[in-house]
N, C-alpha and C positions, 0 to 999 in steps of 0.2 A: 499050946496054939499055935499052927501052921500058916503059913503066911501065900495063900493060894496065890498071888500075882509074882510071887519067884518063879516060877519056869515061863512067865510070860517076861521077865525084865531080864532072865537069862538069855532068853530068845533077841530081845534088843538088842544087849550088850553085845553079842555074837554077828549078827548082822553088820553093829557099829563097827567092830573089830576088820572085820570081812571088807567092810568099804575102807578103812584106813589103807586097810596092806596093799587094797587095787592099787588106792590112791598114791600110796607106795611107788610100789610098781611102775608105775604111768611116769610118775616123777623121774624116776631114776631111770627109766629106756631113752624119755629126753635128753638127764646130763649124758647120758652115755653117746646119744647121737650129737650133742654138742660138741661132747667131747671127741668126736670122730671117730669111737670103737668101730674097728673090724666087725664088718656084720648087722651094725646097728641101723638100720635105713628107716626113715618115715616121711611119706608124705607129708604135700604141702598143706593137704585138713587132717592131717592128726598133728602136725606140731601147732595149728591153728585151732583144734580142736583142747589139745596140750594148753596154750596159752589161757583158752578160756577158762577151762580147768583150775591153772595155777593162781588168776584174777578172782577167782569165787572163794578159796581157801586161806590163800594168802592176805594179810593185810597192805593194802597200800600204802607202804611208808611214806607217800609224799605225802599224804595226808594226817599224819602221826606226829602230834606238836605237844612238848611239853611246856608248861606253861606255871610250874612249880619253882621254889626257890629254889638250888641245886647248894649244897653243903658239906663241907667234907675238913674232916682235920686229916693233918699228915706229922707223923712221928718220927724223926730221922736217928738213929742211935747210932755211933760214932764213937770210936777209939782214935786212943793219940795215934795209935799204926794206921789206923784206916785215913788220919789228916798227913800223914808223914810229919809227925811233929819228934 
């Protein structure tokens, strides 16, 4: 039995990959501009567009809140040599 939707799904996946790669390239360019890499210049309009893009794709960390209980256990293994005994 053949899946007739497979070529369509592949095209959609390929387009998503292209969009992610393009977004990554834009982010890397903004980082290079921020780090003052020679030859990387961006106009104010490009920077504003990048800012808007970042706000769309990255979560606003100010709005993330942990409401659960944090539990952890720690085990310390030491020898007499470690304790200078």
